[in-house]
N, C-alpha and C positions, 0 to 999 in steps of 0.2 A: 504494500500500500504506500502511496505517496503521502507527503505531508499535507497536501490540500484535502485529501479524503479524511485523514485523521482529524484535522482541524475542523472540517465540516461536521464530522460525526460528533466531535466533542461539543461543538456549538449546538447541534440539535439536541443532544442529551441535556445540556445546560438549560436550553429553552424549555424542554419537557419538564425538567425538575422545577423550574420557576413557575411553569404553568400549573402544575398540580400540587406544589408544596403549599401546605397550609399549617397553621398552628392555632391552638386555642389560647386566647389572650383575654385579659381583663380590659374592658373599654370604659374610659371615664369621659363622659360627654357633658359639656357645658353648653350654654347658649351659642358660643362662638367657636369652640375648638373641640377636638377629639384627641385624647391621649390614650396610649396603649401601655399596658403593664404586663411584663412577662412573668413576674413572680406569681406563684400559686396562692400566696396568702398576703393579706394586708390587714392593717389595723386602722380603724377610724377613731379619732379622739376629738373631744371638744370639752369646753367648760360648761358644766350643767348650770342652767339659768337660775335655779332655785338654791341649790347647795353651794354654788360657786366653787365647785371642786371638779377635777378632771374625771372624765368618763371615757372608757375604752371599749370597743367592740372588735373582736378578732374574727375575720372571715377567711375561709378557704375556698378556692375555686375548684369545683369538681365537675368536670365535663362542661355541661351547659348551664350550670347553676352554682350558687354559693351556699355554703353552710356557715351560719353564725355559730362558731364553736364555743366562744367564751365572751363574757363581759366582765369588766372589773371597774370598781368605783370605790370612793372613800366612805360614803355614808348611805344608809337606806333613806329613801325619800321619794318624791314624785317621779314616776316612770320606772321605778326599779322592778325588774321581773320578780314575781313571787313564786314561780314554779321551778326555778333552776336549782341544780345541785351545787351546794357550796364546795369549793375546792380549797383545800388548806393552803395557806401562804403565810409568809412572814415579811411582807413588804408594805404593810399598813393599808392594803387594799382588800376589799371583799371580792373574791373571784367566784364567778358562777359559771358552771358548765351549761350550755344552752342547746347546741346541736339542732338548730332550726334551719331547714332548707328554704331557700328563696331564689326566685328566678333573677331578680335584680334588686339593687339597693338604690333607693331614691332619698336624697337628703336635701334639706334647705341649708345652705351654707351661710354662716354669719361671721362677720369679723369680731363681733362681741364674744361669740363662743369659740373663736379661733379654731374652726373646723379644719382638721389636718388629717392627711392620709400618711401612714407610716408603712414602709415596706423595706425589708432588709435593713440597710443602714441609712436609708433616705427618709426624710420628712418632707412631705409636699403640702405646704399650707394652701389648702383649697380656697380659703377666703381671699387669697391673692390672685386666684385665677378667674373669679367671677365677682359680679357686683354683690353688695350686701343683700342678704335674703333671697338669693337666686337658687334655683334647683340645680343639682348635679346628679346625673344618673350614672350608676355603675352597673355594667352588665358584662356578660361573657359572650364571645363570638369566635367561631372558627373563621379565620381570615386567610385568604390566599395572599401570596407575596405582593401582588399589585394593589390589593386593598390597603396594605399597610403604608403606602406612600402618602396618603392624605392626613396622617396623624403623626403625633410626636411620641416616641417611646420615652417613658420616664422610669 
């Protein structure tokens, strides 16, 4: 075989790969932008409006949905789940096992609550990405390579 045939074959294989390659990602959609997250888990955190203490929710992406696996907070009060299993901890937080499946997560982002997404070693202040009291939708999608061009990976 000559070099042109090898190069042409390699190019066809690369194009086929790019055409059919897809991956499951977490999609964060705002009014203006779309962000992609490869990590399979993330934590949403905010300052609770009544207790004025931080609140955390831990999510895992599983195929085409999320599982809210755990929540933790400083004090019992408004909005605290009453049916979760308490997980022992020594970090001054009350940890509760939840394991609730959900297709998507929709939140109203507030700069007062400092709504933030944490993944790996990154903290993404969602309140800097949208106007005060705007909605952010978090869902999961199988995206082909060319679909990923329109968004930003974080």
